[in-house]
C-alpha positions, 0 to 999 in steps of 0.5 A: 532838503532831501527825502520828498520836501523838494518833491513830494512825488518821489518815486521808489523806482526814482531813488529815495532820499534818506529823510533829513535828521531835522526837518523845517515844518514851514518850508515842508509846508510851502513844498505842500502847497506847491504840490497842491497847486500843481495837481490842482488838489482842491478842485480835483477833489470837488471834481472826483466827489461830484455826484455824491451826497451833498453835505451842505456848508455856510461860511460866515461872511467876514469883512475885508477892511483888515487882515484875518486875526486869530479868530478867523484863523480858528474858526476857518480851521473848524470849518476846514476840519469838518468840511475836509472830514465831510469830504473823505467820508463820502460827501460832495461839499460846496465851500465858498468863501464870502464877503461881507461888503456893506455897512458901518466898517467900510463907511466908517474906514471912508469917513476917517479917511476923507474927514466926513463928519455927518450926512451933510458931507456925504450929501454934498460930496453926492452917494455916488462918489461916495460909494465908489470910495467904499466899493475901492476899498472893500476888496483892498484885502481880499488877495491877503486874505486869500494867501493867509487862508491858503497858507493855513491849510484851509481849502475853500473856493475863491474863485466862486465866492460871493460879496454882498455886493453883487447885484444877485446877492442884492437881489435876493435880499430884496425877495427875503425882504418882499416876503416878510413884507407880504407876511405882515411882519414888517412895519415902520414905527418910532422906537428908541434904540441904541445910536452910533453918533460916529457912524450916525446910525442906529443899531439893534439891540444885538449889536449894542450888546456886543461891546460894553465898556467900564465906564465913569459917568456923572451921577447928579440929583436934581430938584424939581419943585412942585407948581403948588408947593414951590418950596417943595422939590422932587428929586431925581437921579441920573447918569446922562446929563445931557437927556435932562433938556429933554425932560417932559415928566418923572416917573414913581413907583405907585406901591413903594413909601416915599417920604418928604424930608427937610435937609438940616443943612439947607431947610429945603423940603425934598421928596424922594423913595424912603429906601433911597434915602441913602443916595443923598444921605449916609445912614449914619447921619441920622441928623442930616434931615427931618422925617416929615411925612410918609406916603405911597408913590400913587399919591404923587401921581399927577402933581406938576412941577416947574420945567428944569429948562425952558426949552419945551415948556409949551407942551405943559399945556399942549400936552400935559407934560412935566407931571408926575407919572407911575410905573412899576419899573422903577426900582428901589436899588438905584437913585433917588426913586424918581425917574426923570423922563426923556421919552425920546431917548429911554425905552420906558420912559418912551412907553409910560409917557405915551401910555399917559398921553404926553406923546403920541406915536405920530406926534413931533419927537422932542429929540434935539440931537442930530445924526452926528449926536450934537444939539440942535437949535432947539437947545440954543444953550449947547446947540452944536455940541456932542451930548457927552461933552455937553454934560459938564456945561449942563450941570454947570447950568444947573448949578447956577439956577440952584437945581443941581443938588448932589454932583458925583460919579459912578462907574458902571458897564456902557455900550460902545458902538462895535465899529467905531468903539465910541459911546452909544446914545439912546435915541428915538429914530424913525425905523423899520422893523421885522416883528420878531416878538411875533414869531418868538416861540418859533424861534425858540422851538426851531433853536431845539431843531439844530445840534449845537456844540457846546449844548449849553450855548444853545440852551442857555446863552442862546435860548435866553437871548431869543426868549427876551428877543425884540423887534428887530430894526432892519434899516440903517440911515446910510448910504453903502448897503443894499437899499430898502426895496419899498417905493412911497407916496409923499402922505405915506399911504401908498407903499409898493414892496419891490421884490425883484430887478425885473419887478422893478423894470415892471412897475417903473420901465426902468430897468438896472443892473446894480442895485446901489443907492446911485442906481435906484434912489432917482427911480419913481413908480407911478401911483395906482391910486392917483397920488403922484409918483412913489419915491424910493425911501432913503434907508438901506438894510442892517448888514446884519439882514444881508449876512443873515439872508446869505444861505438864499442870496449866495445861490440868487434863490429863487431866481437861480437853482432854486431846487438845488437850494431846496434840497440842500436846505438847511445847512449840515454846518456852520461854525463861528465865535460865541459872540454871534449868538447875538449876531450871526446866528441870530439873524440867520434864525430870524430870517429863515424861521420867518421865511420857512418856519425851519432852522437855517442849519443842522449842526453847529460849532462853537467856539470861545474867543482867543485872548492875548496871553495876559487874558486881555482882548487882543489890540493892534493898538497894544500889540499884545499878540504875535503876528499870526503869520509870522507864528506860521513862519517860524512854526508851521500851520499845522502846529498853529492849528493843532494848538488852537483846536487841542484847547478848551476854545472848542468848548466854546471857552476863552483861550490865552494865546501863547506862542510858546504853546505853538512850539511846544506842539512842534516838539512834542507832537511834530517832531516825534511824529517826523521822526517816527517817518524817519525811523521806518524809512531808515529800517524799511529802506535797509531792506530792498525788497521791502514792499506793501501790495496795491496802489494805495495801502490800507484804503482799499479795505485790504486788512491789516497785517498778521502778527503774532507779537503782542505789541503789534496787536496793541498797536493794530488794535489801539489805532483802529479803536482810535478810527472808530472814536474819532468817527463817532466823535467827528459824527457828534462834531465834538473836536475837543474830544477827537483831538486829545485822542489823536494826540494820545495815538500819536504818543503812543506810536512813537513813545511806546511802540516804536519805542519798545520795538525798536530792535525789531525794526532795525532788524527789519523784522517782516511783522514788525515793518508791516504793522508799523507801515499800516499804522502810519498809513492809518494815521496819515489818513486820519490825520488829513482833515486835521493837519493837512500838510503833515499828513499829505507829507506822510503820505507822499512818502509811505507810498513810494513803498508801495509795489504799484504807484497810486493813479490820479485818483489817489494822488493826495491823501486828501483824495482817499476816503477816511479809514473805517474802524477794522473790527476784527483787529479790535483787542480790549483785553490786549489794550487793557493790558497794555494801559496797565503797563504803561502805568506801571512803567511810568509810575516806575520812571516817576520813582527812578526820576525822584531818586535820580536813578537814570533807566541805564542803572539796573535795579532790582524789582518792581511790586505793583499793588491792586485789589483787582486779580484782572489787573494784576494778571494784565500786569503780569502778562506784560512782564517782559516789557516791564522788566525791560523798560524799567530796567529790573530784574524782577516783577511781583504783583499782590492785593497785600496793601498792608505789607507794604504799608499801603491804605485805602482813602476816600476821595468824595466829590466835594461839589456833588456831596455839598449840594445833596447834604448841605449842612450835614456834609461837614460831619460826613466828611468827618465820617468819611475820614474814620471809614475802615479800609473793610468799607472802602473795598465794599464801597469799590465792589457795590458802588454804594456807601451808607453812613452814619444817619442814613446818608447814602454816597452813590458811585459818582459821588466819591472814589477810593484812591491807594495810598502809601504811608509818609507820603509816596514812599515805604518801605519793608524790612529785609534792608530794601528801600522802597519808594512808590507812586500812585496811578490815581486814574487806574488806582495803581500802586507802583513801587521800586526797590532802590537798594544799591546793588554792585552787580546792577551798577556794573550793568549800568556802566555798560549801558553808559558805555552803549549810550555814549557809543550811540550817540558818536554813531549819531553825531558821525552822521551814520544810520544803524544800518551803516557797517562800522568799526568800534574802537575803545581805550579806558583809563583811570582807576575804574574797571571800565575794560572788565565791564566792556569784557563783562557785558560784551555780548549785551553790548553787541546785541545793542549796538550790533558791533563789538567795541574792540580794545585799542590794546588787543587791535594793536596799531590803529590808524586813528586818523581814519575816524569818522568821529572820536570822543573822550568822555568821563565816567561817572566814578569809573574813569575816562573812555576815548571811542573811536567809530570807523566807517567800513561801508567802502572797503575792508577798513578792519583792525587788521588792515589798519594794522599793515598801516603805519601810525602811532596811538595818540595820547588824549592830547590832540596829537595830530595836526588834523585834530583840534582840542576843543574845551567847554568848561571842564569838558574837553574834546578832540575833533577831526579837521578833515573829511575822512571820506575825501581828506577835504578840511573843514570850514570853520562854519562846519567846525562850529556846527560840530562844537555845537554837536559835540557839547550839546549846545544846539538848543542853547539858544546862544550863539557859540564862539571859539577862542584861541586863549583861555582867557577868551580874548582872541576870537576865532572866525572865518576873518580872523583864521584863514583856514581850519588846517592852522588848528591842528595840534592846538586847544581852543576854547569854547564860550557862549554868548 
């Protein structure tokens, strides 16, 4: 591709090839990547900024056991934008990539691949062999991650990365833990915890909260006969039958009412909560039971019952088990109001049974379930069965024993393992804990010291989580992780916490270089109390403890560069998804608060979740989303970045991903942007003397160009307003406000400024060219953090127009400082005027579209209605632009609404007013509908309205809009036909007079002729500056020739060439025409147009008259012409290239056909046939040469 795509370093002195008419954005991005690699752009930028004020960024470590998904790309793009912004606003920003290497994700993959089912398999193969397997897959996808991240445009250091398995990282984790241990914030205890049977390890509460699913579980009611009244049974309800073998007690609410009832069907007597009789009997079945007695739950306390199953019945005598306990946690919203207690499978069960002495902290656990979730030999009836699979068998046994009263199922939310996606169970596990509850208030206080975007996540979701935070279980009964550095005596009384490799060497006499289990498990530390050697406990750290320690561990703190770390802590910025409120954000805060009493970061952006297009979670199994890299390869990384960032997902809301949205970004933003650069390139390139002073224009504070043109002043002012706005919003980390403004900037530049100044720019007017260059240059700098590839491409093209090429310090746009707003260029009044002009023009276009009135057909007048003199004056000041853009003859501005049947209407904010007035709001709405115009005008002036009953409405609670009677159309006498549109955002009403007029229709025909000429010139591949001659012939009943003559001056001003009638030109050799089109003009006959290039010699009509040749008819009369027919449309195409006389190829012929009939965007295959019946296909195999098509008709079809 030409124009800087093959070489981004094309300079003016080397010659500037024109930019291609079309651009392949992914291909352009590849060239930019090559350029960055060639100049080592990222490292160079870091070297240039060394010594500047530091800006600290922490990168949350992903697992490299899979490839990046859209969530990674989204968060990575946010991080890239902010860190690029920080760098280009004068900071030194170290950006190190990090990897989570330990923990369940890695072990789970190995367990699956090796068929490992439990710890016994790992012990058998050996810890070293197992960890070697884990180590081998940790970096499996690292190189692919690096490739993808770079192709997304993210600049981050992979060479100087951190990995949680590095010994230096692990040593810092030891140090962190030792600090917490010596502060008394670590203890060992037994706690009922979420437990993953697939991974054979407990999970923390925040891990368990990450993956809830709707499931169906058995819901059973079981009878527990009283010891002293065997015919009376307590009824308990449970959804976990597998916990019943571990039952040691029943619990009731002491204050709620319980009842004895006799079942009418069986005669059995049951005890249950009165409010929960509905669990067993339907409300309408009043005869299904007999009420025998009512009493508070406290009367049941101490009553004993017969054990459900025999496995632990010895505890009845030893611990007082199998009796009724009281606690207020029992509720009346589910079950029977009697809760069965399995103290080692439920947190509340454990607490209540501990309070009543049925268990003790140091008593043997009644937990007959092993690490893989299978029953042990303590429960011989179900030994070896997984607990969830044993549910059915347990129910069958209970039914056989006559203890199953009711059996149904229930659908409810249940936690699943976040890694294995298997149901969790709750199980008592001896673990090591951090005393989070002891620092709970500090966590809440430190949370308030950080700045979050959006704020509600911090103040609601995260704060609520912190308020209920419980002690954190940081130990895992696993193998591939950082070993916990605790050496303990056999009786558990002597404990040594090791905080470094040196300390371990000092205490044990053994120096290690690696800290994984195989290296430290066999090290012993002599006892100082004569208890025998101390041995390391078997647990490893939860991988979340490692990632929460990354601020210190990535720098090997405090063992290296301690002052560097302390000077740069807390981090200036982090960013991750909203799911990390219970993950990384939480663990960072807990550890930072425990260590230093301060938050770990100053600023945080929380993004939402990227979902599949159907709103479901993206799933590799379901294949319900497109491969991210295929999207990049099709549309470009910048388009994907902009699509993601300019969406609700940066406000922590969810995004339904649609590839069509990425395609729309290309169509609506990047193509117009590229065309603006190409148009400037053409216009400036037509002037050999066009040069901008300096080596980097716009970056050195050289000031904006001077111009008296109002549109130049506007775009300069608007661009500086955008610069100011973007700087303010980026300082507040509000990406969700920045991107819409930047997209609006692109729209204003391409669809307003360039469109309305096209003639000035084509004429190479210095003020216009200087203005456009300045704005494009500023835009390339401003867009650099957001769309780095496109910004670089623009920059490298624009610097070819400088009179001095940039030095190495400015070799890339990403080396430049971001522009500061030039306040002297900002003119609020001009921006006000243009914004209202845009509103009028946009509204007028809507009216034209609604009435099928193309813009080329002029109308008599446009009327603007508003009640503010300033607005009307602003509109009047832009009259010439409004008349030209809407193609109308007259602009009228007025406050006289009645003259055009315009009324005011109240637009109340129902949400605000409904909450404010509640029951009275219905009457208030009726009062608002009946308000006279004078009252609404008064409200517009004062921002306050008082209604009957003393109800007051303020400005923020209601707006006033304009409405035309009978919807959006109205009329005013005199035979005029008016149609209107209201811009509600500005309360501006625009009416167009759409009355037909013969003279205006003739002008419309002239504009149609101009449109056809411009399209023909474009099809011929000619630039606006290329010298041409245009000949025409008009046939039919219409007066096309008369229109061309009547509007000759207008046509010349637009086309910059006269249209010459063939009849007046005499004989012309039409075979030399570069392009020819025969077109039908609605109701006016047919028009033939020929375009000749005069670039290489005299190709004038006079010269052509010297050559022999006849004017052909509308048929393909020349052997070098082919007649093409597509439906009712016909075109004639030359088969030879006029430049060298060579025949066009069949492939070229197909492309010409696509252009001639506007088929490029059809997305269908174009086919050519020899016959109207479309039977004989034409292609490179069936047609030796395009020459044989001369003087023939070819039929076009789509497939």
